[in-house]
C-alpha positions, -999 to +999 in steps of 0.1 A: -510-684+630-507-719+645-541-732+657-551-766+670-583-784+665-586-787+703-583-749+707-611-744+682-633-770+699-628-754+733-635-719+720-666-731+702-679-748+734-672-717+755-689-695+729-719-718+726-724-723+764-712-688+775-694-706+803-660-722+807-674-747+832-702-759+810-678-761+780-655-782+801-684-805+811-695-808+775-659-817+763-651-839+793-622-817+802-613-797+833-622-761+834-585-750+836-577-771+805-605-753+786-593-719+799-558-727+788-568-737+753-589-705+748-560-684+763-536-699+738-561-692+709-563-656+721-525-653+721-524-666+686-551-641+675-534-613+694-567-601+707-590-610+736-619-631+723-639-634+755-649-611+784-663-623+817-691-605+834-700-623+866-704-659+857-713-653+821-688-652+793-694-628+764-675-628+731-657-596+721-662-583+686-631-602+675-644-633+693-677-631+673-657-630+641-635-659+651-666-679+662-681-676+628-650-691+612-646-718+639-682-730+634-675-734+597-642-752+602-657-776+628-686-783+605-662-792+577-642-814+599-675-832+609-684-836+573-650-850+564-653-875+593-687-886+580-674-891+545-644-910+556-665-933+578 
């Protein structure tokens, strides 16, 4: 599996905000850019990670599992950045 940090950041923001639009605003990206990153992550996982009901985004069971790992990975990246600074 080939993942990028940007894919993980986008997925995390979508999961946290339950919205592609709000995630895009938080990350200072366009909504299509965030959608593309999450779509690429889903392709890598081979499973849908999100479902949309109306305007709200919900995580699938696989998405919940991935989100647990993503939070941990991003926390470690933040810690590394703090140590290096």
